[in-house]
PLY file of the C-alpha trace (Angstrom):
ply
format ascii 1.0
element vertex 80
property float x
property float y
property float z
element edge 79
property int vertex1
property int vertex2
end_header
0.24 19.52 5.80
0.81 17.12 8.65
3.73 14.74 8.36
3.20 11.04 8.80
5.48 8.08 9.15
6.51 6.25 5.99
4.86 2.83 5.72
6.44 0.76 2.94
3.91 -2.07 3.34
1.10 0.23 2.31
3.17 1.47 -0.60
3.68 -2.09 -1.87
-0.02 -2.95 -1.43
-1.06 0.21 -3.25
1.33 -0.46 -6.11
0.03 -3.99 -6.67
-3.62 -2.91 -6.45
-2.90 -0.11 -8.91
-1.34 -2.61 -11.31
-4.44 -4.82 -10.97
-6.64 -1.81 -11.73
-4.55 -0.96 -14.78
-4.89 -4.55 -16.01
-8.68 -4.34 -15.82
-8.74 -0.82 -17.27
-6.71 -2.00 -20.26
-9.14 -4.86 -20.74
-12.13 -2.49 -20.50
-10.55 -0.16 -23.04
-9.87 -3.05 -25.47
-6.12 -2.46 -25.29
-5.59 -6.14 -24.37
-7.47 -9.16 -23.08
-7.20 -9.90 -19.36
-8.69 -13.20 -18.16
-10.90 -12.79 -15.09
-8.65 -15.02 -12.98
-5.35 -13.32 -13.86
-5.64 -10.57 -11.28
-6.27 -12.89 -8.32
-2.62 -14.06 -8.01
-1.46 -10.48 -8.55
-3.58 -9.14 -5.68
-2.87 -12.09 -3.34
0.86 -11.91 -4.07
0.87 -8.15 -3.59
-0.89 -8.41 -0.24
1.55 -11.13 0.85
4.54 -8.98 -0.12
2.98 -5.96 1.59
2.57 -7.96 4.80
6.14 -9.23 4.61
7.38 -5.70 3.98
5.41 -4.35 6.94
6.78 -7.07 9.23
10.33 -6.39 8.07
9.87 -2.65 8.56
8.50 -3.19 12.06
11.41 -5.49 12.97
13.95 -2.96 11.71
12.31 -0.11 13.61
12.14 -2.14 16.81
15.81 -3.10 16.52
16.82 0.52 16.00
14.57 1.67 18.81
12.74 4.13 16.58
9.42 4.96 18.21
6.23 5.15 16.23
4.98 8.62 15.49
2.48 9.65 18.16
-1.06 10.03 16.92
-2.40 13.47 17.62
-5.86 14.32 16.36
-6.02 17.41 14.16
-7.22 20.58 15.78
-10.57 21.98 14.60
-8.78 25.10 13.34
-6.49 23.09 11.01
-8.88 23.23 8.03
-9.28 26.99 7.93
0 1
1 2
2 3
3 4
4 5
5 6
6 7
7 8
8 9
9 10
10 11
11 12
12 13
13 14
14 15
15 16
16 17
17 18
18 19
19 20
20 21
21 22
22 23
23 24
24 25
25 26
26 27
27 28
28 29
29 30
30 31
31 32
32 33
33 34
34 35
35 36
36 37
37 38
38 39
39 40
40 41
41 42
42 43
43 44
44 45
45 46
46 47
47 48
48 49
49 50
50 51
51 52
52 53
53 54
54 55
55 56
56 57
57 58
58 59
59 60
60 61
61 62
62 63
63 64
64 65
65 66
66 67
67 68
68 69
69 70
70 71
71 72
72 73
73 74
74 75
75 76
76 77
77 78
78 79
């Protein structure tokens, strides 16, 4: 498995979108009642926090001088 650089912004965005999905899944399964507008602030807030996290991560990496991982396309033999 190829290693990739850790991106906390994507982790935060994924967590908030997963929570939004769970909220709707619970409503669909009649576990609780979720108003249609309740998820909008959750998703918008999660995307805002993900952006802030990504900017903070980028600033920290630039200050440390840590280079981004170079992108190398996978070889055709990698899937065998």
